[in-house]
N, C-alpha and C positions, 0 to 999 in steps of 0.2 A: 201734294205728296212729301213725305218727309223721309229723307234718308240719314240715317247714323253713319258716319265715316270712322273706320277703326284701322290702328296702325297697333297692334296686339302681339303680346308674347316675343317681342323683338326689343330691341334699343329704339329709345326713343319714341315711346309708346304714347299715341294722342288720340284725340277724337275731333269730329266736326259733325256739323249737322247742315245740310242742305235743303230748303222747304222752297218748293215749287220751284226748283233749277237756281235759287239763290242762296249763297254761302250767308249764313246767320250768327255762326260762332264756329270757333276752333281755338282748342288748346293743347298744348303738352303737358301730360302728366308729370313730368320733374317740377313744374311751378308749384304743384300742390305736395307734392312727397318732400320736396326741399331734397332731391339726390339725382345729380344730374345725369342726363340720358336714361331715366329709369327704364326701365324693361319689365313687361307685365301686361294685364289686363288695365286700361286706363279708366279704371271706374270712377275717381275724381275729377279726371278730365270731363267725362260723359255726363257725371252731375253738373260741373260747371256750366257745359254748354247747352243743356235742358233748361237750367236757371236763368242764365244769360237771355234765352229766348222766349221763356216763361211757358214750356211745353213739357208734357209728362213723357214717360217712357214708352207709354203702351198707345201714343200717337204715331210711332214710329212704324213706317209699313217696310222698308227695306233697311236691312244691315250689310253695309259692305265693307269687308276686311280685305287688306293689301296682300293676303296670303293665298297661295292656292295649291295644297299639297300633292294636288292631281296632276300638276302642271309639269311638262317635261318627264314624265315619270318612266319613260321609255330609255333616254339617256341617264336618269337617275339608276335604273335597274343594271342597265349596262355596264354603268361605273361602279355599283356595289359588288356587282359579280366578278369584275375583274380585280377589284383592289381588295374585297373580303374585308371590310372594316371592323373592328372590334366590337362585340356586344354591348358595351357601354355606350359607344357613338350610336349606335343604331337606336338604343333602347332612350336616350336621351331626346333623339330627333323624332321618336313615334310619338313619345309623352308631349311634345310640344305639339307636333301633329294634330294629337288628339283633341289638346284642349281648342285649337283653332277650328277643327269641326264642330264643336259643341260650345260654339262661343254664347248662344242664347242661356243655355244655362248655368254657364261661366258668370254670365251678367246678371242672371237673376241670383245666384245664390251671393255674389260680392255686393249686390245691390240690397241685399235682404228682401227680395222679392218672392211671392209665392211660386211655385212650379207653373210655368203655362202664360204667366203674366206678359210676356216679351211675345208677341205673336209675328214679329217682324219674317220676312221671308231674308236670308240668310244668302249673300253672295259672296264667293271667293274670286278675287281678282289675280290676276297672275301678278307679282311685286313689281316687275319691272315695267308692264303696261300700265299699273298704277302711278308710276314716277312718271309715265310719258304724258298720260293724263292730267296729272298735277301740275304740269306747266301748258300742254298746248291747249286743253281744254278750258282754262281759264285766261289764257291770254288773248292782247286783241288782235289777234292775226287770225284769218280766215284759212290761211294756208302756211306751212313751214315744214322743214326738216325736224325732226323730232330725234334726240339723243339720250339714253340713260346710261350713266358710270357710275357705279358703286362696286362693293365687296361682292357679296353676294345675296342673291335672293330667290327661292325658287329654283336653283340650280342655275341660277345666270348670273353673269356680271356686268354685261355691256348689252343693249338691246337699239337698234337704230332702225328708221322709218320715216314717213311721212306723214303729217296731218292735213286732213282736209275738211272744213266744215265740221262736223260732228263726230268725225270717225278718225282713227288711226290706222295706218298699215304697216305692220311690221316688215321690214325687209329682212334681218338679218339679227343674231344672236351669239353672243360669246360666253359659252358654257363652261362649268365647274370643270377643271382646277384653275383656268386661266382668268385673272382679274385685276386690273390695274389698280384698284381698292386695295386687293390683299397686297400687292407689291408696296403700295405708299404705307400700309401698316405696318410691314415686315421692317422696311427701314425706320419707320418711327419707332416699332420696338427695340431695334439696335441703337440706337441713337439714345434710348433711355430713357423716351417719353412711354410710359406703360400703361397710363390710364386709356379707358375708352374715349377715343374722339379726340387724341391729343395731336392727330395730323396736322390741324390748324396751327399748332405750335412752331413744327417743324418747317411749315412754309413761311412762317415770320423768320425763323432763324436761315433760312435759304439766301435771303437777302444779302447776309452778312459774309457768305462765301464766294467760292470759285468753284466751278464745275470741274475740279481736277479728276474726279473719279469717275466722270462719265464715260470713258472708254469700259472701266471696270463694270458699270452697272448697265450699259447696253447688254451685256451678258445673261442679265435675268430678265430683259424684257425685249422679245424680237417681234417687228414687224412684219406682216404678212399680206400677202395682196388682199384687195377688196376690203380696205378698211380693218382688217382681222390683226391680231398679235397672239403670243403666245410666251408664257412666262418658261424659263429654265427650272425646271421642277427641284434639280438639284439643291436648289438654293432655298427652299420652302418644305415645310413639315405639314400643311394642312391637309396635302391630296394621299398622304402616306399613314400618317398618325391619329388623325381623328383628332385634332386640336380641341382642346376643352372650351366651352363657352357656356356662360349661364346668362340667360335670357329672361329669368321670371322673378317676378316681386322683387326687385332692386337694381343697385347699379351692374351694368352690364360688364362682364368679365370674359377676355379672350385671352387664352394661352400663348406661349410663345410660338411664332408661325416661320421664324428663320433658323435655318439648319447652319451645322458648324462648317459647311460649304460658305457659306457668304462669311464667317467668321475668316476661314482661310483666305479667302477674296480680299477683306477689308481690314483684317487685324481685328483685336480686341475690342466687342462692343462697350458703350459708355454705360455705366453703371448709373442709377438712376441717381444718386448722391452725389457722382462726381460732376466737376466742373464742365461747362462748355467749353471747348478748345477752338481754336482754326481748324482742326482736323474733322472736327464735330459739324463744324459750319461747310467746309467744303463738301463733305459728303451729302449734307442737307440739299446744297445747290444743286450738286448732281442728280440728287432724288429728283429735285423739281424739273431740271432739264430733261431727264429721261421721260417722266412722266408725260412732260409737254411733247416731246416727240411722236410719243405713240397716241395721245390723245388728237392732236392735229392731224396725223395720220387718218384718224377716225374720221375727223371732220372735213377735211377735206377730200376723201375718198365719197363721202354722202353726199357732199355740195356735186360733185360731177356724177353722183346717179339722180339727185333731184332737180338740181340748176334752181333751187330755190334762194333767196336771198335774205332769208329768215330761218333764224335758228331757236328753236325751244328746247332748254337743257333743265334734265332733271337728274336725281340719284346722289349721294353722298360725295362723289368726286364733283359734282357741280358746285359744291361750298369752297372750290379753289380758286379765291378769286384770281391769284395772279395768272394764273391760265386763263380766266375766263377775259380778263381786260385786255388779252392778246388776242383775241378771234378775229376782230374786225382788221388786224394788220396782218396776221398768220393764216386767214383763210379769205375766202370772197363771200363768205357771211356779212352781211352790212347791218341788220336788226338781231339784238339777242333777246330773248325773255327767258329769265330763271326767277321760280316763285320766291317768296321769302323762305319757305320750311321746302329747300330743295332734296333733302335727305329722307330717312326714313318716316319723320313726323309726318310729312306733306304726303305721305302714300296713304294717309285719311281721307283726305281731300281728293286726291287721285281717284282712289276706289271709288268713292261716291259719285264723281262725275262719271266715272266709266259706268256706271250703273245706270245713271240718270238719262245719258247721250246712247251707249251703245247696247245695253240692254232694254230699257224703257223707250227708245227711239223718239226722243226730245229733243229740241233743236237747241242750239246756243243762245244764253241770252244774260252771260254773266261774265265780268271782267273782273279779275282781281287786281286791282291797282292801288290796295293800300294794304296794310297788314296788321291793322288792329281790330281783331276779331276775338280777343279774349276777354276775360270779365271786366267789368267796368265796378266803380263803387262811389255811392252817392256823397255827397257834401257831409251829410247826417254821418256816412260812417267813417269819414275820415276827422270831422270834429271829436267822436265817440272813442278812437283809437287815440289821438290829441290827451283827451281828458282822463282816459285811462292810464297814458303815460305822465302824467302832468307832474308829478314827484322826480322822475328821473330828468326830465326837460327841464324841471326848475334846477336840480343839483348838476346840470350841465351847462346850467346859466344861458338858456335860449330863452329868445324873446319871441312871442307868436303874435302873428297880426294877421288878419283876414282881409284878402284883396279880391275883392267880388268882380271887378271890372277887368277883363280879361286883357286888355290893352296895357294897363296900368302894371297888371302882373307881371306881363312880359317883359314892358320896359324896366321894370324893377330888378328883375333875374339878368337882365341885360347887363345894366349897370354893377350888379355884383361880379358878372363873368368877368366884364373888362378891366374891374379892379383886382383879378387875381383871386377871384374867390372861386373855390369847387362847391358846384350846385346839384343838389340831388334833384332829379325833375321827375315828378310821377303824377301824369295827366289823362284822362280818359281810359279808354280800353286797353288791356296788355297786349302787346305786339305776337304774334304768330310767328314762329319760325326762332331761330339762333340768336339773330340780332335785336339788340335795342335800336327802335327807330326814333326814339323821339316821345316816347310816351312812359318809357321805364329806364330813363338814360341818367346818365351822369355829365354834367355839360361844366367844359373850362375854356378858357381861353386860349386859341391857337398860337396866337401870336407870342408866347412866351417860351422860348427852350427848353427851359428847367420845368414845364409843366408835364411831362412825361415823368419825370425822377419823381415830383412832387406827388403826382396820382399812386403810383407804384410803393412809393414810402408809405403815404399815409392812409390810404385806401385798399388799393387792389392786391397788394403783395402778391404779384408775381413775377416769371423771368421779364429781366430787364431789355430781353431783345423783341418783345411782342410790342407790335406798333399799335396806336390808337387811331382812330378814324376820324376823318374831317367829313363834317353834316354841312352841306352847302347851299345856297338857294337856288332852284333848278334854272333858272334865268342867267346863272352868274358863272355855269360850268365852264363855258367857252373861255373866260378871261383867265382862269386858274389851272385849267387840265387840258392836257394836249388830245382827249378825245372827249366828246360832246354826249354820245349815247345814255339818255338817262339809266342810272342805277338806283332806282328808289329804295330797295332792298338791300343794300350794301354788299351786292355779288361778284362786284368789278373793282379791280384796283389799275389806275391811272397814274401813268405820269405827270405829275405837277409841273406845270409850266417853269421853267430855269428861273425866269427872272420872279416867279411868286414865291419860292420855296423858302425865302428868308421871312417873308410876311406870314407865314404859317408852317412854322418849324417843329410845333410840338406833334400834329397828326403825320407829318411828312416822314417816311419810312426813310433806313438810311441809303436806299438805293434811290431815291428820287420820287417814289410812289406814294398813293395815298388810296385807302380801301375806302371809296368815298359811298357816301350816302345822296341823292340829288332828292331835294325837298321841294314838294309841289304845293303852292298854294291851295289848289282845288281839294287835294286829299289831305292834306295836313294842316290846315290853316293855324291852330295853334302854334305849332312849331317854326313853321315858316315865319310867322311873326316875331317869335322871339329872335329868331335869324335876323330878320329884318332890323329888328330893335339894337341889334349888337353891331349891325353894319352902318345904322345911323350915328351911333357912338364912335366907331373905330373906323370906318371906312372896310370894314373886312366882313362880305357876306358868307362866313365861316365860323362854325365852333367846333370846338373837339368834342366827341362823342364817344362816351364808351358806357356798357351796360351796368346799371344798377345794380350791383351784386357785391360781394367778396368773396371770391372762391366759391361759388354756390349757385344753383341756379337765379336766374334774374329774378327781382321780388315782383311777387303779384299781388299782394295784399297790403293795404296802410300800416298794418303792425309790421308787416316785413321791411318796408320803408322806413319806419322807425327804427326799427331794432339797426339796422345797417348804417343810418345815420348816427346813432348814438354808439356804436361800438367803432366808428370807423373817426377818423378825424376830417369829415365834410364841414364846409361853413355855413353851409345855407342848404335847406330843404324847403321845396316848392310843392307842396302836395295837395292835389285841388286847388280849392281858395285860400289854402292857408299857406304863410308864409314864414317857415321857422329858421331863426339866426342865432347863432352863437354871438354871446357878447363878448 
């Protein structure tokens, strides 16, 4: 039985294939379109998943999409009747919903297939149920509390419940117009970060400030009994003016969502080109603190209801690694599972597994304990790409060597990193999710305090307040961090032990934390070996890891890896068995 899962006509469009209950491929459309957070129908991701698995679209029996325009319809109707939104807002939403309803025809047209080629049964899965499924149903746990928190999807912003076996019971929802994701977006825009998905920048900025505006921001979010919350809507526009949203065939765009009342409360907003000041840092810190108060209110109330020691978390807000890293210290939950694509992209997997278990009645048999579900390229693909670019590589004074032995290749790479070289590392299948986790990564020496500035100046060209991540051998976590719960998908921020911060200054954030990736020998043998070789040389079982890109989606193909290597000042590229070095 083959299920094609989709996150379509929304940001972070994506696709996955589940065959007889096993995930075989998953990819986000942005990696192929080369546009961050690409929104629309993920046709190239569909093609990539089919190619990776050797299947034809005609073999797909079920098509699961993480949108259900019919969900919460009564609440939608009552709200529309009371607010009477403008015709343009209604028209755009009806047009989007029509595409979701007719997804088979849209896929056939986009893939240049004859009408009727795709015969799969279409299933519409409510947005937040797909989020919950994307975490619990692929987790290693038989039962847990389940939470999804994000902006909005199918008129809901937050959903909580309990997972048992292959079923999820929903206890409660928070519906439009109240949303912690919308709250974080409003302040992100106010702080001058206007691109879709910029919330993670503000999360990084928060570490530099003090929560001096906490009392002011508490006016925006009020916690309520039973784990609920409300926004003070006078500070927002989304409920009253039909904020413009672009979700089709390109970069997603959301219009301004904060009102003039927020400006009256906090003062003038930062313009995009203006420098970041201490005031902006303090507002960011206050935003993070206010979000955490409401977030932990939700979690603690859910624990009181379920008495589960395990939490499965998803939704766009599950990408807030700073809050995630405090779950064990600010709630009674002892274990946390967050999938590598916790945001909307992960809804493709959630929809597929919701259909596999809830609708088709199959038992669980799959655990997502790795993230390499994207395309893979052969040695021949790599060699062809290098040969095609031979003139450019020659002009860049590059030396190319084939190192077939994996142990020797890892040792050579570790030696280069230990010598202060910046290394592009392109191996195996592309990662699924927002983070580079050792397959499409840039690797550097964490011991060098200047490495953060070197990477920003020579390669990343991004805001200086944004941190880099430490990848650490799973068995060494306790030696370097105050918490030890595995974080294989870089979804947790933990405090670096005080006595170790001087050893790994480059990926240690200004507040003494690191958004770590724990690397397992079982699930990531090649990357584990690279870090182990670095530890053998230096005594430090950690490397600095950042995504293989330069203000673009993470590279997918060998050509894109070579492009990024050549246009930046990377020192070494290890791509498949080939080692490319600037002389």
